[in-house]
N, C-alpha and C positions, 0 to 999 in steps of 0.2 A: 307325424312321420309318414303316414300313409298318404301319398300324393302320386301324380302321373309324371313320367319322365318326358321331358321335352327339350329339343335342341332349338332355341329360339334366337331370332335375329334381334339384337339390341337396337335401340333407337339411334337416331342420327348422332354421329360423333362430334364433339366440340373440342377443338384443340385449344389449349391454354397457351397463348403466345403473346408477348408484348410487341407492339409495333416499334421498329427501330427509329431512333431519333434522326431527324434530317440534319445533314452536315455537309460542308463543302469539302471535297476531296479531289486530289489530282487524278488524272486518268490512270496513272500507274497504280496509285493506291486503290482506286476503284476496281481496277482489274484484279489486284491482289485480293481485295475483299471479296470480290465475286468468286474467285477461285477457291478461297477458304470456305465461303458459304456453300459452294457446290460440293466440295469435299465433305463438309459436315452433313449436308443433306443426304449424300449418298451413304454415309456411315450411319445415319440415324435410323432406328428401327421404324418400320411402317406403323402408322396408327392402327389400332384395332378396327376391323371392319364391322364388328358387332354380331358375331355368331357365338352362342354359348349354349351349354347343355344344362337343363334343369331337371329336378326330380319331383314328382308328385304322384298321387295314388288315386285311382278310381276303379274300384273292383278289380284290382290287380295292376301291377306296374306296366306301363307302356312307354316305349321310346319313340319319339317323333323328332324329325329334323325339320327346322325352319330355316329359310334362307333361300328365297325363291319359293317354289311350290313346296308345301309341307309334305313330308314323306315319313311314313311310319317305319322305324328301323327294326323294331322287335318288341316282344312281349315277355318280359321276365316273369309275369304272373305274380304269384304270391311270394316269390323269393325276394328277400331284402338284400341278398348277396349279389350285387350287380355292379357293373361299371360301363361307362361309355368311353369309346376310344378318343384320344386327343384330336383326331381328324374329324370327329363327329359323324362317322359313317358306320360304326360297328358297335355292337353291344355284347357283353359277356355276362353270364350269370351262373350261379350254382343251384342246382335243383335240390329238393328235399332228399332225393336219393343219392346225392353226392356226385352228380355229373356236372362237369364244367362245359357249358354250351356257349357257342359263338354264333351270333346272327350277323351275316354279312351278305349284302346284295340279294336279299330275298331267300337266302338259304340258311338253315340252322343245322349246325353239326356239333356233335359231342367230341371234344378234344382231350378230355381227361376224365378219369373215373376214380372212385374211392376217396373223394373229398368229404369234409364234414359239412353236411347240409343243415339248414335251419339254425345256424349260428350267425346272426346278422353281422357281427363285427368282422367276421372272416370273409370280407369281400375281396374279389379279385382286383387286379389293377393292370391297365394296359401299359405297354412300353411306350416311350416317347414317339417312336416311329409308327405306332399303331399296328405292328406286325406280330407282336407276341403278348401273351397274358401271363402274369405272375399270380400264383395262388399258394395257399397254405396246405401242406400235405396232411394226411390223416392223423399224424401225431400232434398236430397243433403248433409245431415250431419249425418244421422244415419248409422252406420256401422254394418252390419249383417254378419253372417257366416252360411254356410250350407255345409253338407257333399257332397263329390263328387258323392254320390249315391242319392242325393236329400233329405236325412234325416237329422234330428237334427238341423233344422234352428232355430237361436236365435239371439238376439241383443247383440252386444259387447259394444256399447256405442255411444256417439255422439262426433264429432270432427269438428273443423273449418278447418282442413287440410285433405280433402278427396281425393286429387289428387295424383296419382302415389303412392299408398300405398305400403310400404315395411314392411315386418314382421320379427321381430328379430328371430334368429335361435332357441332361447329357447322358443319361442311362447308367451312371455309375452307382448311385445309391438308392436304396429303398428305406423308408421309415414307417414305423407303425407304433401304436401304443399297446401296452401290455393288457391282456384280458382282465387283469385285476385292477386296471387303471393306474398302476404304480409305475408311471414313467413312460418315456418314449425311447425307442431303440432304433439305431441306424445300421443297416446292413450294407456292407461293401460287396457289390455283385462281382467284382474281380477276384477278391481274396476270400470271400465267404465269411469274413469276420464281422461280428455284430458288437456294437458298443452302446451303452446307455448314454443318451443325450444329457449333457449337464444342464442344470437349471430348471428341469421339469420334474416335479415330484409326483403330481397326479394329473392325468389327462384322459379324455375319453373321445378324442377325435384328432386325426392328422389330416390336414387338407392338402398341403403341398410342400415340396422341397425346392430350394433354389438350385440353379445350375451349379454343379460342384458340391451340392449337399451342405453348404455352409449355414444356411438359414432354413428354418422349418416353421410352418404355420400350424399351430395346434390350438385345441380347446383345453385350457387348463382348468383344474378343479381346486376348490378349497376342501379341506378335510371334511367339512359338513355337507358338501354338495353331493347329490345322488349321482351314481355312476352312469345311470341310464341303461337302456336295453341293447345298445350296440348298433342300432340302425343309423343310417346317415342323417345327421341333424338338418332340419329345415334351415336353421340359422344358428349362429353362435358368435360369441365375442372372440375374435382372433387374437392370439398372442404370437408375436414374431420372436423367435429365439435364435441366438447365435450358438450353433452346436459346438463350436470350438471353445468358447468362453463360458457359456451358460447364461450370458447376459440377455435381458429382454431388450429388443430394439423397438423404440417408439415408432408407431405408425402415424405419420403426420397428416391425418385426415379427420376433419370434424364431423360430428354426427354420431348416430348409433351404428356401429360397424356390425356386419352380419357374416363376415368371412373374408378371405383373401387368397389369391392365387398367384404363384410365381409364373411368369411367362418365360419361354425359352431364352430370350435375350437378356434376362435379368430384371426386367420391369416387374412391378407388383400391381395386380389389379385388386382393388379393395372394394368390397360391396358395402353400400351405405343405404340405410333404410330411408324410405320416402313415404309420403302420404298416399299417393295413388300408384306410384311406381318407384322401384329402387334405382340406385345409380351405381355404376362402376367408375371409380376414380383410379386412374392409372398413374403410378409413381415411377420415376426413372431410378436408376441404380443409386442415385444420391438422395432419394426420398422426395424429390420435387414433383409436384403435380404437373403432368403434361397432357392429360386428356380426361374428358368426362363423357360417359355414355349413359343414356337413359335405357333402362331395361324395359321389356314389355310389361304393361300393367298386369297381364295375365300371369306373369311369373312372380308377382310380388310376394306370395306366400309359399313359393316353391323353393326347393333346395338347389343351389348352384353346384353342379358337378364338374363342369369343364368350361374354361374359356377357350374356345376353339381358335378364333382369329378375329 
């Protein structure tokens, strides 16, 4: 688990697309086809450019952004309670003394105090717009949020799942697992109401929520599996669960899966183990593969924290 944090550019993207079959068409049909194709192209989400955030450790956690010139974003140090913002520009962490700190643009500021430090699973999480940070209050169940500038602090609600919080891309829901590993809970940020997710009896990691909070990526456990120490896992076998029905949704990717992230447009980026470098396989909303990206070889044994773009 002790690794360095790095925001790395993935390798060249490969789009999976079949070449259209040649056929004779009338000018009117050709124009209609071109118009439909143009409309579809404009509606289709842009391929991933290949920027992602990874975690590793070398005498203390360090955050570095790659994508052009590498830039060190911050040093959470020995704290395992950290998070990188979705835009890949900021870092938040909780000190052993219970201070929530944000590193942004070369400046580190304390934005909240009185938190529980040295409890690895109680990591903060950034809002989808990278402007706010949610964290767990001193009693271990109250979820609060504060701006990256230290303003606008307020309570979002209470949950029995405060560990490894994930925020849905639309900002509506937060999900986390119980400190006892007994299930995953989803908190509605509008109503403050928290419910236990169906279909998950034991879990020790929540990686992402889909837009609207319908699907969640978790690390499920068997009754005989160890619960772990609560730090962010370097890799895990992802389970995709429908929070409304409790059913497990198959992930249509071959190989040894190491995790999965929901993208804001509903696509799912699945991490797959490789010999010299891992691969991200992107699935559309219907589960079809639409893109493959090679990760940097240097990130092979690191934890994937964010798919930035």
